[in-house]
PyMOL Python script that loads the backbone (N, CA, C, O; Angstrom):
from pymol import cmd

cmd.read_pdbstr("""\
ATOM      1  N   MET A   1      13.429   0.500   9.896  1.00  0.00           N
ATOM      2  CA  MET A   1      13.225   1.861   9.447  1.00  0.00           C
ATOM      3  C   MET A   1      13.323   1.866   7.924  1.00  0.00           C
ATOM      4  O   MET A   1      14.242   1.273   7.358  1.00  0.00           O
ATOM      5  N   SER A   2      12.401   2.519   7.274  1.00  0.00           N
ATOM      6  CA  SER A   2      12.367   2.489   5.815  1.00  0.00           C
ATOM      7  C   SER A   2      13.409   3.428   5.213  1.00  0.00           C
ATOM      8  O   SER A   2      13.839   4.400   5.834  1.00  0.00           O
ATOM      9  N   LEU A   3      13.793   3.107   3.999  1.00  0.00           N
ATOM     10  CA  LEU A   3      14.762   3.921   3.275  1.00  0.00           C
ATOM     11  C   LEU A   3      14.248   5.339   3.062  1.00  0.00           C
ATOM     12  O   LEU A   3      15.019   6.297   3.111  1.00  0.00           O
ATOM     13  N   ALA A   4      12.945   5.473   2.827  1.00  0.00           N
ATOM     14  CA  ALA A   4      12.374   6.810   2.612  1.00  0.00           C
ATOM     15  C   ALA A   4      12.528   7.676   3.852  1.00  0.00           C
ATOM     16  O   ALA A   4      12.891   8.847   3.747  1.00  0.00           O
ATOM     17  N   ARG A   5      12.261   7.121   5.010  1.00  0.00           N
ATOM     18  CA  ARG A   5      12.390   7.914   6.241  1.00  0.00           C
ATOM     19  C   ARG A   5      13.844   8.280   6.500  1.00  0.00           C
ATOM     20  O   ARG A   5      14.137   9.397   6.928  1.00  0.00           O
ATOM     21  N   ILE A   6      14.751   7.352   6.246  1.00  0.00           N
ATOM     22  CA  ILE A   6      16.169   7.634   6.449  1.00  0.00           C
ATOM     23  C   ILE A   6      16.632   8.717   5.477  1.00  0.00           C
ATOM     24  O   ILE A   6      17.397   9.604   5.856  1.00  0.00           O
ATOM     25  N   SER A   7      16.178   8.651   4.242  1.00  0.00           N
ATOM     26  CA  SER A   7      16.583   9.630   3.234  1.00  0.00           C
ATOM     27  C   SER A   7      16.022  11.011   3.515  1.00  0.00           C
ATOM     28  O   SER A   7      16.651  12.016   3.183  1.00  0.00           O
ATOM     29  N   LEU A   8      14.853  11.070   4.120  1.00  0.00           N
ATOM     30  CA  LEU A   8      14.215  12.359   4.378  1.00  0.00           C
ATOM     31  C   LEU A   8      14.651  13.017   5.680  1.00  0.00           C
ATOM     32  O   LEU A   8      14.442  14.217   5.858  1.00  0.00           O
ATOM     33  N   ALA A   9      15.241  12.274   6.577  1.00  0.00           N
ATOM     34  CA  ALA A   9      15.592  12.838   7.878  1.00  0.00           C
ATOM     35  C   ALA A   9      16.523  14.053   7.794  1.00  0.00           C
ATOM     36  O   ALA A   9      16.214  15.072   8.412  1.00  0.00           O
ATOM     37  N   PRO A  10      17.632  14.003   7.071  1.00  0.00           N
ATOM     38  CA  PRO A  10      18.513  15.184   7.035  1.00  0.00           C
ATOM     39  C   PRO A  10      17.860  16.426   6.428  1.00  0.00           C
ATOM     40  O   PRO A  10      17.946  17.495   7.031  1.00  0.00           O
ATOM     41  N   PRO A  11      17.203  16.336   5.250  1.00  0.00           N
ATOM     42  CA  PRO A  11      16.596  17.562   4.718  1.00  0.00           C
ATOM     43  C   PRO A  11      15.482  18.121   5.597  1.00  0.00           C
ATOM     44  O   PRO A  11      15.331  19.338   5.712  1.00  0.00           O
ATOM     45  N   ILE A  12      14.710  17.245   6.210  1.00  0.00           N
ATOM     46  CA  ILE A  12      13.633  17.726   7.086  1.00  0.00           C
ATOM     47  C   ILE A  12      14.215  18.412   8.309  1.00  0.00           C
ATOM     48  O   ILE A  12      13.697  19.437   8.753  1.00  0.00           O
ATOM     49  N   THR A  13      15.286  17.857   8.855  1.00  0.00           N
ATOM     50  CA  THR A  13      15.936  18.487  10.009  1.00  0.00           C
ATOM     51  C   THR A  13      16.469  19.859   9.626  1.00  0.00           C
ATOM     52  O   THR A  13      16.373  20.803  10.409  1.00  0.00           O
ATOM     53  N   LEU A  14      17.027  19.975   8.431  1.00  0.00           N
ATOM     54  CA  LEU A  14      17.502  21.285   7.989  1.00  0.00           C
ATOM     55  C   LEU A  14      16.349  22.273   7.824  1.00  0.00           C
ATOM     56  O   LEU A  14      16.486  23.452   8.151  1.00  0.00           O
ATOM     57  N   LEU A  15      15.217  21.792   7.317  1.00  0.00           N
ATOM     58  CA  LEU A  15      14.057  22.671   7.161  1.00  0.00           C
ATOM     59  C   LEU A  15      13.500  23.120   8.511  1.00  0.00           C
ATOM     60  O   LEU A  15      12.972  24.225   8.631  1.00  0.00           O
ATOM     61  N   LEU A  16      13.615  22.272   9.510  1.00  0.00           N
ATOM     62  CA  LEU A  16      13.102  22.594  10.847  1.00  0.00           C
ATOM     63  C   LEU A  16      14.211  23.103  11.760  1.00  0.00           C
ATOM     64  O   LEU A  16      14.186  22.857  12.966  1.00  0.00           O
ATOM     65  N   ALA A  17      15.164  23.797  11.202  1.00  0.00           N
ATOM     66  CA  ALA A  17      16.346  24.226  11.948  1.00  0.00           C
ATOM     67  C   ALA A  17      16.000  25.037  13.189  1.00  0.00           C
ATOM     68  O   ALA A  17      16.739  24.994  14.172  1.00  0.00           O
ATOM     69  N   TRP A  18      14.903  25.768  13.167  1.00  0.00           N
ATOM     70  CA  TRP A  18      14.537  26.590  14.310  1.00  0.00           C
ATOM     71  C   TRP A  18      14.068  25.748  15.492  1.00  0.00           C
ATOM     72  O   TRP A  18      14.001  26.254  16.612  1.00  0.00           O
ATOM     73  N   ALA A  19      13.738  24.463  15.268  1.00  0.00           N
ATOM     74  CA  ALA A  19      13.169  23.639  16.328  1.00  0.00           C
ATOM     75  C   ALA A  19      14.145  22.589  16.869  1.00  0.00           C
ATOM     76  O   ALA A  19      13.784  21.802  17.743  1.00  0.00           O
ATOM     77  N   VAL A  20      15.356  22.575  16.362  1.00  0.00           N
ATOM     78  CA  VAL A  20      16.310  21.545  16.805  1.00  0.00           C
ATOM     79  C   VAL A  20      17.558  22.204  17.360  1.00  0.00           C
ATOM     80  O   VAL A  20      17.843  23.361  17.049  1.00  0.00           O
ATOM     81  N   PRO A  21      18.299  21.481  18.177  1.00  0.00           N
ATOM     82  CA  PRO A  21      19.534  22.052  18.720  1.00  0.00           C
ATOM     83  C   PRO A  21      20.571  22.271  17.611  1.00  0.00           C
ATOM     84  O   PRO A  21      20.532  21.586  16.589  1.00  0.00           O
ATOM     85  N   PRO A  22      21.488  23.208  17.803  1.00  0.00           N
ATOM     86  CA  PRO A  22      22.480  23.518  16.773  1.00  0.00           C
ATOM     87  C   PRO A  22      23.313  22.316  16.320  1.00  0.00           C
ATOM     88  O   PRO A  22      23.685  22.226  15.150  1.00  0.00           O
ATOM     89  N   THR A  23      23.602  21.405  17.231  1.00  0.00           N
ATOM     90  CA  THR A  23      24.399  20.229  16.830  1.00  0.00           C
ATOM     91  C   THR A  23      23.652  19.379  15.829  1.00  0.00           C
ATOM     92  O   THR A  23      24.259  18.803  14.926  1.00  0.00           O
ATOM     93  N   ALA A  24      22.346  19.291  15.975  1.00  0.00           N
ATOM     94  CA  ALA A  24      21.542  18.511  15.027  1.00  0.00           C
ATOM     95  C   ALA A  24      21.581  19.137  13.641  1.00  0.00           C
ATOM     96  O   ALA A  24      21.563  18.427  12.635  1.00  0.00           O
ATOM     97  N   ILE A  25      21.634  20.447  13.586  1.00  0.00           N
ATOM     98  CA  ILE A  25      21.696  21.134  12.297  1.00  0.00           C
ATOM     99  C   ILE A  25      23.005  20.796  11.582  1.00  0.00           C
ATOM    100  O   ILE A  25      23.014  20.558  10.374  1.00  0.00           O
ATOM    101  N   ILE A  26      24.098  20.775  12.325  1.00  0.00           N
ATOM    102  CA  ILE A  26      25.402  20.447  11.731  1.00  0.00           C
ATOM    103  C   ILE A  26      25.389  19.028  11.184  1.00  0.00           C
ATOM    104  O   ILE A  26      25.828  18.787  10.059  1.00  0.00           O
ATOM    105  N   TRP A  27      24.885  18.087  11.981  1.00  0.00           N
ATOM    106  CA  TRP A  27      24.826  16.690  11.522  1.00  0.00           C
ATOM    107  C   TRP A  27      23.857  16.533  10.349  1.00  0.00           C
ATOM    108  O   TRP A  27      24.133  15.770   9.423  1.00  0.00           O
ATOM    109  N   ALA A  28      22.742  17.234  10.375  1.00  0.00           N
ATOM    110  CA  ALA A  28      21.779  17.164   9.274  1.00  0.00           C
ATOM    111  C   ALA A  28      22.380  17.732   7.990  1.00  0.00           C
ATOM    112  O   ALA A  28      22.178  17.183   6.906  1.00  0.00           O
ATOM    113  N   ALA A  29      23.111  18.821   8.119  1.00  0.00           N
ATOM    114  CA  ALA A  29      23.758  19.406   6.942  1.00  0.00           C
ATOM    115  C   ALA A  29      24.808  18.455   6.376  1.00  0.00           C
ATOM    116  O   ALA A  29      24.905  18.284   5.161  1.00  0.00           O
ATOM    117  N   ALA A  30      25.590  17.839   7.250  1.00  0.00           N
ATOM    118  CA  ALA A  30      26.612  16.894   6.792  1.00  0.00           C
ATOM    119  C   ALA A  30      25.977  15.674   6.129  1.00  0.00           C
ATOM    120  O   ALA A  30      26.457  15.204   5.098  1.00  0.00           O
ATOM    121  N   ALA A  31      24.898  15.161   6.720  1.00  0.00           N
ATOM    122  CA  ALA A  31      24.221  13.997   6.144  1.00  0.00           C
ATOM    123  C   ALA A  31      23.562  14.343   4.813  1.00  0.00           C
ATOM    124  O   ALA A  31      23.572  13.535   3.885  1.00  0.00           O
ATOM    125  N   THR A  32      22.989  15.543   4.719  1.00  0.00           N
ATOM    126  CA  THR A  32      22.376  15.968   3.464  1.00  0.00           C
ATOM    127  C   THR A  32      23.433  16.109   2.376  1.00  0.00           C
ATOM    128  O   THR A  32      23.221  15.673   1.244  1.00  0.00           O
ATOM    129  N   LEU A  33      24.551  16.706   2.705  1.00  0.00           N
ATOM    130  CA  LEU A  33      25.635  16.833   1.728  1.00  0.00           C
ATOM    131  C   LEU A  33      26.179  15.473   1.313  1.00  0.00           C
ATOM    132  O   LEU A  33      26.490  15.261   0.141  1.00  0.00           O
ATOM    133  N   ALA A  34      26.295  14.556   2.259  1.00  0.00           N
ATOM    134  CA  ALA A  34      26.763  13.208   1.923  1.00  0.00           C
ATOM    135  C   ALA A  34      25.769  12.505   0.999  1.00  0.00           C
ATOM    136  O   ALA A  34      26.171  11.834   0.049  1.00  0.00           O
ATOM    137  N   SER A  35      24.473  12.657   1.276  1.00  0.00           N
ATOM    138  CA  SER A  35      23.453  12.055   0.413  1.00  0.00           C
ATOM    139  C   SER A  35      23.493  12.660  -0.981  1.00  0.00           C
ATOM    140  O   SER A  35      23.407  11.945  -1.980  1.00  0.00           O
ATOM    141  N   LEU A  36      23.624  13.974  -1.042  1.00  0.00           N
ATOM    142  CA  LEU A  36      23.715  14.644  -2.338  1.00  0.00           C
ATOM    143  C   LEU A  36      24.947  14.176  -3.110  1.00  0.00           C
ATOM    144  O   LEU A  36      24.874  13.937  -4.315  1.00  0.00           O
ATOM    145  N   ALA A  37      26.064  14.048  -2.422  1.00  0.00           N
ATOM    146  CA  ALA A  37      27.287  13.574  -3.073  1.00  0.00           C
ATOM    147  C   ALA A  37      27.110  12.144  -3.581  1.00  0.00           C
ATOM    148  O   ALA A  37      27.540  11.820  -4.688  1.00  0.00           O
ATOM    149  N   PHE A  38      26.482  11.296  -2.781  1.00  0.00           N
ATOM    150  CA  PHE A  38      26.241   9.916  -3.200  1.00  0.00           C
ATOM    151  C   PHE A  38      25.388   9.875  -4.458  1.00  0.00           C
ATOM    152  O   PHE A  38      25.738   9.212  -5.435  1.00  0.00           O
ATOM    153  N   TRP A  39      24.253  10.597  -4.429  1.00  0.00           N
ATOM    154  CA  TRP A  39      23.363  10.565  -5.592  1.00  0.00           C
ATOM    155  C   TRP A  39      23.996  11.236  -6.799  1.00  0.00           C
ATOM    156  O   TRP A  39      23.763  10.804  -7.928  1.00  0.00           O
ATOM    157  N   ALA A  40      24.788  12.277  -6.594  1.00  0.00           N
ATOM    158  CA  ALA A  40      25.501  12.906  -7.713  1.00  0.00           C
ATOM    159  C   ALA A  40      26.456  11.904  -8.349  1.00  0.00           C
ATOM    160  O   ALA A  40      26.563  11.836  -9.574  1.00  0.00           O
ATOM    161  N   MET A  41      27.150  11.124  -7.518  1.00  0.00           N
ATOM    162  CA  MET A  41      28.064  10.117  -8.041  1.00  0.00           C
ATOM    163  C   MET A  41      27.306   9.031  -8.811  1.00  0.00           C
ATOM    164  O   MET A  41      27.759   8.577  -9.862  1.00  0.00           O
ATOM    165  N   VAL A  42      26.151   8.620  -8.281  1.00  0.00           N
ATOM    166  CA  VAL A  42      25.345   7.605  -8.969  1.00  0.00           C
ATOM    167  C   VAL A  42      24.911   8.124 -10.333  1.00  0.00           C
ATOM    168  O   VAL A  42      25.059   7.425 -11.336  1.00  0.00           O
ATOM    169  N   TYR A  43      24.377   9.343 -10.381  1.00  0.00           N
ATOM    170  CA  TYR A  43      23.919   9.895 -11.661  1.00  0.00           C
ATOM    171  C   TYR A  43      25.087  10.105 -12.627  1.00  0.00           C
ATOM    172  O   TYR A  43      24.955   9.837 -13.822  1.00  0.00           O
ATOM    173  N   TRP A  44      26.213  10.574 -12.128  1.00  0.00           N
ATOM    174  CA  TRP A  44      27.389  10.750 -12.972  1.00  0.00           C
ATOM    175  C   TRP A  44      27.832   9.412 -13.553  1.00  0.00           C
ATOM    176  O   TRP A  44      28.181   9.311 -14.729  1.00  0.00           O
ATOM    177  N   ARG A  45      27.810   8.390 -12.703  1.00  0.00           N
ATOM    178  CA  ARG A  45      28.259   7.054 -13.119  1.00  0.00           C
ATOM    179  C   ARG A  45      27.368   6.464 -14.215  1.00  0.00           C
ATOM    180  O   ARG A  45      27.867   5.783 -15.111  1.00  0.00           O
ATOM    181  N   ILE A  46      26.057   6.716 -14.156  1.00  0.00           N
ATOM    182  CA  ILE A  46      25.167   6.151 -15.168  1.00  0.00           C
ATOM    183  C   ILE A  46      24.952   7.094 -16.350  1.00  0.00           C
ATOM    184  O   ILE A  46      24.185   6.783 -17.261  1.00  0.00           O
ATOM    185  N   GLY A  47      25.626   8.240 -16.339  1.00  0.00           N
ATOM    186  CA  GLY A  47      25.575   9.146 -17.469  1.00  0.00           C
ATOM    187  C   GLY A  47      24.393  10.092 -17.503  1.00  0.00           C
ATOM    188  O   GLY A  47      24.059  10.625 -18.560  1.00  0.00           O
ATOM    189  N   GLU A  48      23.766  10.305 -16.382  1.00  0.00           N
ATOM    190  CA  GLU A  48      22.634  11.234 -16.288  1.00  0.00           C
ATOM    191  C   GLU A  48      23.126  12.569 -15.725  1.00  0.00           C
ATOM    192  O   GLU A  48      24.206  12.629 -15.137  1.00  0.00           O
ATOM    193  N   PRO A  49      22.347  13.639 -15.898  1.00  0.00           N
ATOM    194  CA  PRO A  49      22.754  14.940 -15.333  1.00  0.00           C
ATOM    195  C   PRO A  49      22.886  14.867 -13.811  1.00  0.00           C
ATOM    196  O   PRO A  49      21.997  14.373 -13.117  1.00  0.00           O
ATOM    197  N   VAL A  50      23.987  15.359 -13.324  1.00  0.00           N
ATOM    198  CA  VAL A  50      24.270  15.325 -11.881  1.00  0.00           C
ATOM    199  C   VAL A  50      23.271  16.186 -11.106  1.00  0.00           C
ATOM    200  O   VAL A  50      23.045  15.947  -9.920  1.00  0.00           O
ATOM    201  N   ALA A  51      22.680  17.172 -11.752  1.00  0.00           N
ATOM    202  CA  ALA A  51      21.705  18.045 -11.080  1.00  0.00           C
ATOM    203  C   ALA A  51      20.493  17.266 -10.582  1.00  0.00           C
ATOM    204  O   ALA A  51      19.791  17.731  -9.684  1.00  0.00           O
ATOM    205  N   TYR A  52      20.236  16.089 -11.150  1.00  0.00           N
ATOM    206  CA  TYR A  52      19.113  15.273 -10.680  1.00  0.00           C
ATOM    207  C   TYR A  52      19.280  14.894  -9.205  1.00  0.00           C
ATOM    208  O   TYR A  52      18.295  14.618  -8.521  1.00  0.00           O
ATOM    209  N   ALA A  53      20.503  14.880  -8.724  1.00  0.00           N
ATOM    210  CA  ALA A  53      20.755  14.520  -7.323  1.00  0.00           C
ATOM    211  C   ALA A  53      20.047  15.476  -6.372  1.00  0.00           C
ATOM    212  O   ALA A  53      19.697  15.094  -5.255  1.00  0.00           O
ATOM    213  N   LEU A  54      19.836  16.703  -6.799  1.00  0.00           N
ATOM    214  CA  LEU A  54      19.156  17.677  -5.939  1.00  0.00           C
ATOM    215  C   LEU A  54      17.701  17.299  -5.688  1.00  0.00           C
ATOM    216  O   LEU A  54      17.083  17.818  -4.759  1.00  0.00           O
ATOM    217  N   LEU A  55      17.148  16.408  -6.496  1.00  0.00           N
ATOM    218  CA  LEU A  55      15.747  16.013  -6.358  1.00  0.00           C
ATOM    219  C   LEU A  55      15.554  14.752  -5.514  1.00  0.00           C
ATOM    220  O   LEU A  55      14.429  14.269  -5.385  1.00  0.00           O
ATOM    221  N   TYR A  56      16.626  14.213  -4.940  1.00  0.00           N
ATOM    222  CA  TYR A  56      16.450  12.977  -4.175  1.00  0.00           C
ATOM    223  C   TYR A  56      15.456  13.109  -3.017  1.00  0.00           C
ATOM    224  O   TYR A  56      14.750  12.140  -2.739  1.00  0.00           O
ATOM    225  N   PRO A  57      15.358  14.249  -2.326  1.00  0.00           N
ATOM    226  CA  PRO A  57      14.344  14.327  -1.260  1.00  0.00           C
ATOM    227  C   PRO A  57      12.917  14.205  -1.796  1.00  0.00           C
ATOM    228  O   PRO A  57      12.039  13.690  -1.105  1.00  0.00           O
ATOM    229  N   VAL A  58      12.684  14.673  -3.018  1.00  0.00           N
ATOM    230  CA  VAL A  58      11.347  14.572  -3.613  1.00  0.00           C
ATOM    231  C   VAL A  58      10.994  13.101  -3.837  1.00  0.00           C
ATOM    232  O   VAL A  58       9.889  12.667  -3.514  1.00  0.00           O
ATOM    233  N   GLY A  59      11.931  12.344  -4.386  1.00  0.00           N
ATOM    234  CA  GLY A  59      11.699  10.915  -4.601  1.00  0.00           C
ATOM    235  C   GLY A  59      11.488  10.165  -3.298  1.00  0.00           C
ATOM    236  O   GLY A  59      10.625   9.291  -3.210  1.00  0.00           O
ATOM    237  N   ALA A  60      12.278  10.506  -2.284  1.00  0.00           N
ATOM    238  CA  ALA A  60      12.121   9.857  -0.988  1.00  0.00           C
ATOM    239  C   ALA A  60      10.775  10.211  -0.357  1.00  0.00           C
ATOM    240  O   ALA A  60      10.139   9.363   0.268  1.00  0.00           O
ATOM    241  N   ALA A  61      10.342  11.458  -0.521  1.00  0.00           N
ATOM    242  CA  ALA A  61       9.039  11.867   0.018  1.00  0.00           C
ATOM    243  C   ALA A  61       7.900  11.123  -0.678  1.00  0.00           C
ATOM    244  O   ALA A  61       6.945  10.702  -0.027  1.00  0.00           O
ATOM    245  N   LEU A  62       7.998  10.961  -1.989  1.00  0.00           N
ATOM    246  CA  LEU A  62       6.965  10.216  -2.715  1.00  0.00           C
ATOM    247  C   LEU A  62       6.929   8.759  -2.283  1.00  0.00           C
ATOM    248  O   LEU A  62       5.854   8.183  -2.116  1.00  0.00           O
ATOM    249  N   LEU A  63       8.106   8.160  -2.102  1.00  0.00           N
ATOM    250  CA  LEU A  63       8.167   6.780  -1.633  1.00  0.00           C
ATOM    251  C   LEU A  63       7.527   6.642  -0.259  1.00  0.00           C
ATOM    252  O   LEU A  63       6.778   5.696  -0.014  1.00  0.00           O
ATOM    253  N   LEU A  64       7.816   7.578   0.635  1.00  0.00           N
ATOM    254  CA  LEU A  64       7.222   7.547   1.975  1.00  0.00           C
ATOM    255  C   LEU A  64       5.709   7.723   1.894  1.00  0.00           C
ATOM    256  O   LEU A  64       4.973   7.042   2.608  1.00  0.00           O
ATOM    257  N   TRP A  65       5.233   8.626   1.037  1.00  0.00           N
ATOM    258  CA  TRP A  65       3.794   8.850   0.867  1.00  0.00           C
ATOM    259  C   TRP A  65       3.093   7.579   0.386  1.00  0.00           C
ATOM    260  O   TRP A  65       2.024   7.232   0.888  1.00  0.00           O
ATOM    261  N   ILE A  66       3.689   6.889  -0.580  1.00  0.00           N
ATOM    262  CA  ILE A  66       3.110   5.638  -1.086  1.00  0.00           C
ATOM    263  C   ILE A  66       3.064   4.587   0.018  1.00  0.00           C
ATOM    264  O   ILE A  66       2.059   3.894   0.175  1.00  0.00           O
ATOM    265  N   ALA A  67       4.145   4.465   0.781  1.00  0.00           N
ATOM    266  CA  ALA A  67       4.195   3.467   1.857  1.00  0.00           C
ATOM    267  C   ALA A  67       3.166   3.761   2.946  1.00  0.00           C
ATOM    268  O   ALA A  67       2.497   2.847   3.428  1.00  0.00           O
ATOM    269  N   VAL A  68       3.034   5.024   3.335  1.00  0.00           N
ATOM    270  CA  VAL A  68       2.075   5.391   4.380  1.00  0.00           C
ATOM    271  C   VAL A  68       0.647   5.124   3.904  1.00  0.00           C
ATOM    272  O   VAL A  68      -0.172   4.612   4.666  1.00  0.00           O
ATOM    273  N   ARG A  69       0.344   5.464   2.658  1.00  0.00           N
ATOM    274  CA  ARG A  69      -0.997   5.184   2.122  1.00  0.00           C
ATOM    275  C   ARG A  69      -1.289   3.689   2.117  1.00  0.00           C
ATOM    276  O   ARG A  69      -2.407   3.271   2.415  1.00  0.00           O
ATOM    277  N   ALA A  70      -0.287   2.888   1.780  1.00  0.00           N
ATOM    278  CA  ALA A  70      -0.488   1.437   1.767  1.00  0.00           C
ATOM    279  C   ALA A  70      -0.736   0.913   3.182  1.00  0.00           C
ATOM    280  O   ALA A  70      -1.563   0.022   3.374  1.00  0.00           O
ATOM    281  N   ILE A  71      -0.032   1.455   4.165  1.00  0.00           N
ATOM    282  CA  ILE A  71      -0.217   1.020   5.545  1.00  0.00           C
ATOM    283  C   ILE A  71      -1.600   1.425   6.039  1.00  0.00           C
ATOM    284  O   ILE A  71      -2.278   0.642   6.704  1.00  0.00           O
ATOM    285  N   ILE A  72      -2.021   2.645   5.716  1.00  0.00           N
ATOM    286  CA  ILE A  72      -3.340   3.120   6.140  1.00  0.00           C
ATOM    287  C   ILE A  72      -4.448   2.286   5.510  1.00  0.00           C
ATOM    288  O   ILE A  72      -5.435   1.952   6.165  1.00  0.00           O
ATOM    289  N   ARG A  73      -4.276   1.956   4.240  1.00  0.00           N
ATOM    290  CA  ARG A  73      -5.290   1.174   3.527  1.00  0.00           C
ATOM    291  C   ARG A  73      -5.432  -0.211   4.150  1.00  0.00           C
ATOM    292  O   ARG A  73      -6.520  -0.787   4.154  1.00  0.00           O
ATOM    293  N   GLY A  74      -4.347  -0.736   4.668  1.00  0.00           N
ATOM    294  CA  GLY A  74      -4.400  -2.047   5.298  1.00  0.00           C
ATOM    295  C   GLY A  74      -4.455  -3.167   4.274  1.00  0.00           C
ATOM    296  O   GLY A  74      -3.810  -3.094   3.228  1.00  0.00           O
ATOM    297  N   ARG A  75      -5.211  -4.182   4.571  1.00  0.00           N
ATOM    298  CA  ARG A  75      -5.278  -5.349   3.703  1.00  0.00           C
ATOM    299  C   ARG A  75      -6.301  -5.197   2.585  1.00  0.00           C
ATOM    300  O   ARG A  75      -6.400  -6.056   1.709  1.00  0.00           O
ATOM    301  N   ARG A  76      -7.055  -4.115   2.614  1.00  0.00           N
ATOM    302  CA  ARG A  76      -8.084  -3.898   1.596  1.00  0.00           C
ATOM    303  C   ARG A  76      -7.445  -3.330   0.328  1.00  0.00           C
ATOM    304  O   ARG A  76      -6.777  -2.297   0.373  1.00  0.00           O
ATOM    305  N   VAL A  77      -7.649  -4.002  -0.790  1.00  0.00           N
ATOM    306  CA  VAL A  77      -7.069  -3.586  -2.062  1.00  0.00           C
ATOM    307  C   VAL A  77      -8.189  -3.452  -3.083  1.00  0.00           C
ATOM    308  O   VAL A  77      -9.047  -4.329  -3.185  1.00  0.00           O
ATOM    309  N   ALA A  78      -8.184  -2.352  -3.843  1.00  0.00           N
ATOM    310  CA  ALA A  78      -9.176  -2.162  -4.896  1.00  0.00           C
ATOM    311  C   ALA A  78      -8.456  -2.143  -6.241  1.00  0.00           C
ATOM    312  O   ALA A  78      -7.414  -1.505  -6.388  1.00  0.00           O
ATOM    313  N   TRP A  79      -9.015  -2.839  -7.209  1.00  0.00           N
ATOM    314  CA  TRP A  79      -8.446  -2.893  -8.546  1.00  0.00           C
ATOM    315  C   TRP A  79      -9.573  -3.012  -9.561  1.00  0.00           C
ATOM    316  O   TRP A  79     -10.350  -3.966  -9.532  1.00  0.00           O
ATOM    317  N   LYS A  80      -9.657  -2.032 -10.461  1.00  0.00           N
ATOM    318  CA  LYS A  80     -10.658  -2.000 -11.526  1.00  0.00           C
ATOM    319  C   LYS A  80     -12.080  -2.146 -10.972  1.00  0.00           C
ATOM    320  O   LYS A  80     -12.889  -2.898 -11.515  1.00  0.00           O
ATOM    321  N   GLY A  81     -12.368  -1.439  -9.914  1.00  0.00           N
ATOM    322  CA  GLY A  81     -13.712  -1.435  -9.362  1.00  0.00           C
ATOM    323  C   GLY A  81     -14.043  -2.604  -8.453  1.00  0.00           C
ATOM    324  O   GLY A  81     -15.143  -2.658  -7.903  1.00  0.00           O
ATOM    325  N   ARG A  82     -13.126  -3.534  -8.281  1.00  0.00           N
ATOM    326  CA  ARG A  82     -13.354  -4.680  -7.390  1.00  0.00           C
ATOM    327  C   ARG A  82     -12.487  -4.530  -6.149  1.00  0.00           C
ATOM    328  O   ARG A  82     -11.390  -3.973  -6.200  1.00  0.00           O
ATOM    329  N   GLU A  83     -12.998  -5.037  -5.037  1.00  0.00           N
ATOM    330  CA  GLU A  83     -12.204  -4.988  -3.807  1.00  0.00           C
ATOM    331  C   GLU A  83     -11.747  -6.389  -3.431  1.00  0.00           C
ATOM    332  O   GLU A  83     -12.490  -7.365  -3.537  1.00  0.00           O
ATOM    333  N   TYR A  84     -10.503  -6.452  -2.991  1.00  0.00           N
ATOM    334  CA  TYR A  84      -9.888  -7.719  -2.595  1.00  0.00           C
ATOM    335  C   TYR A  84      -9.340  -7.573  -1.180  1.00  0.00           C
ATOM    336  O   TYR A  84      -9.116  -6.462  -0.699  1.00  0.00           O
ATOM    337  N   LEU A  85      -9.134  -8.681  -0.538  1.00  0.00           N
ATOM    338  CA  LEU A  85      -8.508  -8.710   0.781  1.00  0.00           C
ATOM    339  C   LEU A  85      -7.162  -9.385   0.627  1.00  0.00           C
ATOM    340  O   LEU A  85      -7.084 -10.574   0.321  1.00  0.00           O
ATOM    341  N   ALA A  86      -6.094  -8.618   0.841  1.00  0.00           N
ATOM    342  CA  ALA A  86      -4.731  -9.154   0.698  1.00  0.00           C
ATOM    343  C   ALA A  86      -4.410 -10.068   1.873  1.00  0.00           C
ATOM    344  O   ALA A  86      -4.942  -9.899   2.970  1.00  0.00           O
ATOM    345  N   ARG A  87      -3.570 -11.000   1.638  1.00  0.00           N
ATOM    346  CA  ARG A  87      -3.177 -11.934   2.719  1.00  0.00           C
ATOM    347  C   ARG A  87      -2.179 -11.335   3.631  1.00  0.00           C
ATOM    348  O   ARG A  87      -1.748 -11.982   4.585  1.00  0.00           O
TER     349      ARG A  87
END
""", "prot")
cmd.dss("prot")
cmd.show_as("cartoon", "prot")
cmd.util.cbc("prot")
cmd.orient("prot")
């Protein structure tokens, strides 16, 4: 399971609260808060604004989008107008 999917699971579950059982909402909220606390600690430790931690779902979503596009593209790679076949 990719890091992007794991990182996005709690916020997505919270967004879809109407479609999941109440226990899932509690666990999703706890996991989201734990992720936010982790990223806040990381940003605090490296001297960056702690508010950046609120954007971690955006970064995880972008990572997942890049990975899915790469999987869909398959072994075909295009670079500067040329196409290559990756091994």
